[in-house]
C-alpha positions in Angstrom: 127.6 89.4 -165.9 131.4 88.9 -167.8 131.7 93.1 -166.9 130.5 92.5 -163.3 133.0 89.7 -162.9 135.7 91.9 -164.4 135.0 94.5 -162.0 135.2 92.1 -159.4 138.8 90.7 -160.6 140.2 94.0 -160.9 139.0 95.2 -157.7 140.6 91.9 -156.1 143.8 92.5 -157.7 143.7 96.0 -156.3 143.1 95.1 -152.9 145.7 92.2 -152.8 147.9 94.8 -154.0 147.2 97.7 -151.6 147.6 95.1 -148.6 151.2 93.8 -150.2 151.9 97.5 -150.7 151.1 98.0 -146.4 152.8 94.8 -145.6 156.3 96.0 -147.6 155.8 99.1 -145.9 155.5 98.5 -142.6 158.4 95.9 -143.0 160.9 98.0 -144.4 159.6 100.4 -141.3 160.5 97.8 -138.8 164.1 96.6 -140.5 164.9 100.5 -140.4 164.1 101.1 -137.0 165.8 98.2 -136.0 168.7 99.2 -137.8 168.3 102.5 -136.1 168.0 101.1 -132.6 170.9 99.5 -133.0 173.0 102.5 -134.3 171.9 104.3 -131.1 172.9 101.9 -129.2 176.6 101.5 -130.8 176.5 105.3 -130.2 175.6 105.6 -126.8 178.0 102.5 -125.6 180.8 104.0 -127.6 180.2 107.8 -126.0 179.8 106.7 -122.4 183.2 104.2 -122.4 184.7 107.8 -122.6 183.5 109.0 -119.4 185.7 108.9 -116.7 184.6 110.9 -114.2 181.8 108.6 -113.2 181.8 104.7 -111.7 181.1 102.4 -114.3 178.0 101.1 -112.9 176.5 105.0 -112.9 177.3 105.1 -116.4 175.6 101.8 -117.1 172.4 103.5 -115.8 172.7 106.9 -117.4 173.1 104.8 -120.6 170.4 102.7 -120.7 167.8 105.6 -119.3 169.2 107.9 -122.1 168.6 104.8 -124.4 164.9 104.2 -123.4 164.2 107.9 -123.7 165.6 108.0 -127.6 164.3 105.0 -128.7 161.1 106.1 -127.1 160.9 108.9 -129.4 162.5 106.7 -132.3 159.5 104.3 -132.0 156.9 107.0 -132.3 157.9 109.1 -134.8 158.3 105.8 -137.3 154.6 104.9 -136.3 153.5 108.4 -137.4 156.0 108.6 -140.5 154.7 105.0 -141.6 151.0 105.5 -140.8 151.6 108.7 -143.6 153.4 106.3 -145.7 150.3 103.9 -146.1 148.0 106.7 -146.1 149.5 107.9 -149.0 149.9 104.2 -150.9 146.0 104.2 -150.8 145.9 107.6 -152.8 145.0 110.1 -149.7 146.7 113.4 -149.5 148.3 113.4 -146.4 149.4 117.4 -147.1 145.5 117.7 -146.5 146.6 115.5 -142.9 149.4 117.3 -142.0 148.0 120.8 -142.5 144.9 119.5 -139.8 147.4 117.6 -138.1 148.6 121.3 -137.2 145.7 122.6 -136.0 144.6 120.0 -133.9 148.5 119.7 -132.5 147.7 123.0 -131.0 144.2 122.4 -129.7 145.6 118.8 -128.4 148.9 121.0 -126.5 145.9 123.5 -125.3 143.9 120.7 -123.9 146.9 118.4 -122.6 148.7 120.3 -120.4 149.3 117.5 -118.2 151.2 115.4 -120.9 153.3 118.0 -122.1 154.4 118.5 -118.0 154.9 114.7 -118.0 157.3 115.0 -121.0 159.2 118.1 -119.6 159.3 116.5 -115.9 160.5 113.6 -117.5 163.8 114.7 -119.6 164.3 117.3 -116.6 164.5 114.1 -114.2 167.2 112.1 -116.7 169.4 114.8 -117.6 169.8 116.1 -114.2 170.9 112.9 -112.9 168.2 112.9 -110.7 166.8 109.0 -111.4 168.4 106.9 -113.9 167.1 102.7 -114.7 168.0 100.7 -112.0 167.7 103.0 -109.3 166.6 102.1 -105.7 164.4 105.5 -105.0 161.7 106.2 -102.4 159.3 108.2 -104.1 156.5 109.7 -102.2 155.2 106.1 -101.2 156.4 104.2 -103.7 159.8 102.3 -102.7 161.7 100.0 -105.2 163.7 99.9 -108.1 163.1 102.2 -111.6 162.9 99.3 -114.4 161.7 101.8 -117.0 161.5 105.5 -117.6 159.7 106.5 -120.2 158.5 110.2 -121.9 154.9 110.3 -119.7 155.9 107.7 -116.6 158.5 106.1 -114.6 158.1 102.3 -113.8 159.2 101.3 -109.8 159.0 97.6 -109.1 158.8 97.1 -105.3 160.5 94.5 -103.1 157.6 92.5 -103.5 156.8 92.1 -107.1 154.1 95.3 -107.5 154.7 97.6 -110.8 153.9 101.2 -109.4 153.6 103.4 -112.3 154.0 106.9 -111.9 153.7 110.1 -113.9 156.2 112.2 -114.3 154.5 115.3 -113.3 153.3 113.6 -110.2 156.8 112.8 -109.1 157.4 114.7 -106.1 160.0 114.2 -103.3 162.7 111.4 -104.1 165.1 109.5 -102.0 167.4 108.0 -104.2 169.3 105.3 -102.4 171.8 104.6 -105.6 173.6 108.0 -105.5 175.5 107.5 -103.3 177.6 105.0 -100.6 175.2 104.4 -97.3 175.3 104.6 -93.8 174.1 102.1 -91.3 172.1 102.8 -88.1 171.8 100.1 -85.3 170.8 101.3 -82.3 171.0 98.0 -79.4 168.4 98.2 -77.0 170.0 97.2 -73.2 168.4 97.1 -69.8 169.9 99.4 -66.9 171.3 96.4 -65.6 174.2 96.0 -68.2 177.2 98.1 -67.4 177.6 100.6 -70.5 181.8 100.3 -69.7 181.7 96.2 -69.7 179.6 96.3 -72.5 182.1 98.4 -74.6 185.2 96.3 -74.7 182.6 93.5 -76.0 181.2 95.2 -79.2 184.6 96.7 -79.9 185.8 93.2 -80.7 182.9 92.1 -82.7 182.6 94.9 -84.7 186.6 95.1 -85.7 186.2 91.6 -87.6 182.7 92.4 -89.4 185.0 94.6 -92.1 186.8 91.1 -93.2 183.4 89.4 -93.0 181.1 91.5 -95.5 182.5 93.1 -98.1 179.6 95.7 -98.6 181.1 97.1 -95.2 183.2 100.2 -96.2 184.6 101.3 -92.9 184.6 99.0 -89.7 181.6 100.0 -87.7 181.7 101.8 -84.3 180.5 102.5 -81.2 179.4 105.9 -81.3 177.7 105.9 -77.5 174.4 106.0 -75.6 172.5 107.6 -78.0 168.8 107.4 -75.6 168.0 107.0 -72.4 164.5 105.9 -71.7 162.6 104.7 -68.0 163.2 101.7 -68.3 166.1 101.2 -71.3 168.8 102.7 -72.8 169.9 102.8 -76.5 173.6 102.4 -77.8 174.5 103.4 -81.8 176.4 101.7 -83.8 177.6 103.2 -87.5 179.0 102.6 -90.4 179.2 103.0 -94.1 178.4 100.4 -96.7 178.6 100.3 -100.6 175.4 101.6 -102.2 172.1 100.2 -102.1 173.5 97.6 -99.5 172.5 99.0 -95.9 169.7 97.4 -95.0 171.6 93.9 -95.7 174.5 95.1 -93.6 172.2 96.2 -90.8 170.7 92.8 -90.7 174.5 91.2 -90.7 175.3 93.7 -87.5 172.7 93.0 -85.5 172.8 89.2 -86.0 176.9 89.5 -85.2 175.7 91.2 -82.1 173.2 89.3 -80.9 175.7 86.0 -81.4 178.0 87.7 -79.3 175.8 89.2 -76.5 174.2 85.8 -75.9 177.7 84.2 -75.7 178.7 86.6 -73.2 175.1 86.1 -71.2 174.9 89.9 -71.9 170.9 90.2 -72.2 169.3 92.9 -74.4 166.8 94.9 -73.2 163.3 95.5 -73.6 160.7 98.1 -75.1 158.2 98.9 -72.7 155.5 101.9 -74.2 154.1 104.1 -72.3 150.8 102.0 -71.5 152.3 99.2 -70.7 154.3 101.0 -67.9 150.7 102.9 -66.7 149.5 99.1 -66.3 152.2 98.2 -64.4 152.4 100.9 -61.9 148.1 100.4 -61.5 
């Protein structure tokens, strides 16, 4: 009976020692990872400060994107190393595990081609400067701001708050609104009773002051002329260049200012009739 108690006591102490070792290993791994994380961020901040050929906003986006990729790799590496150290502390021969992992790695690579493709596509997208964290993009049917770029997928947050997760290998046609300045195109619908030559001075007067009122407008808005003719109305096109990711806001601003000005001058806007409506009116 005494031997059984001693055996239980010895095993109890051994279990506590093993648990304590595991806790210490995990704690050390977390501390080392956090230190390396700070070092990586510091290195990126110093390196990107020396880049002068791009704007500050682009540099910061590029920095955040590459940081996320490197830290993601570092995190998974630490998971694997910490796991091996814990197994070694428990008396398990990790050489056998590493040998088996090599064989499993070959099998895994053959059976997970999509995963490898995700990794490759992710690196190409980042290092070719196609997309960065913070960019406003349209990828296939998903539109929004990129909030995360990982080794396997990217996360896009739409305007209404949904998070779209797209595997890197499935990224097809990409429209990036953040790479260059934008351009606004506003089409006014006008009735044929509104004389274009009378309308043009009114538009030019209001458009000449819009750049002072909105800091996102880079060039003074101008009237390009009559863009389209329809049976019951015609369209007049207004355009200007804007800062990145601001053309939607500028378009709304121009429409509002033009609408208020036309109301003041009692110039009516046209009505867009569908072909079905026109046919019904004829009948």
